[in-house]
N, C-alpha and C positions, 0 to 999 in steps of 0.2 A: 501493498500500501506505500504510495504517499500521498502528503503532506502541502503543501505552501503558506507558510507564515510572514509574519515581520520580516526573520531572520533567512525565507530563505528554499529554504527545500529537505523535508524531513523524510523518513523513511522506512516500515517497519513491517517486518514476515507475515501473512496472513497464515498462520497455522500450518505453514506446508509441508508436506513430507521431505520436504529436500535442504528447506529452509532459503533466506534471502542470506547476501552477503556485502558492504562493502569493503571495498577495497582487502578480498581475498579472507575476511575477518566475519566469521556468523554476528548476526545480529541479534540480539535480545527487548524494547519496546523500541521506540520510536530513534530514530541514526541522526542526525543533522548531518546532513549532508554540504559537500564544498568542495569548485574548480577542481575539476580535473578526476574526483572520486570514481569508482568504476565498481556499476553497481551490477546485482546480476540474484535473476530471478528462479534463473537454472540454469545448466550445461549451452542450452543453446542462447536463451533473452542476456544478453552482457553488455550494458549501456557503458559508456564515461561522461559524463557529466561535462558539461562548458558553459560555466556561466559567466559572461558580458559581467558589468559593471553597469551596464544598463539592464538586467534581469535583477539583479536585487535591487533597483527603483524599486522599477515596475511591481516588482511583488510587495515592498512595501504598504505603493499607496494598495492595492489587491486587497490587500489583509485587510489593509482599514476599514475600505471598502465593504466589505465579506464582515468584517470585524469579526476577524479572527486573533 
C-alpha cells in the first residue's frame, strides 16, 4: 500500500505472502520513502522511486487540501 502525506510517500505491506521490501529490507508498518529508494512488491514488481523537488511541493499542497 502506498500513502501520500505532507512528508512525501510511505509504503506498507498489505499482509501479502511475500512481503514488501524497501532497499532490500522487509518493511513492517509504514515506511517513509525517499528519492532513489527501491520498492519491491514482488519479484516482478520492483520500482525505483524518483522524487524531484517539485514533487515534494506538490505533495505538501495535496496533503493539505485532502486533510492528510
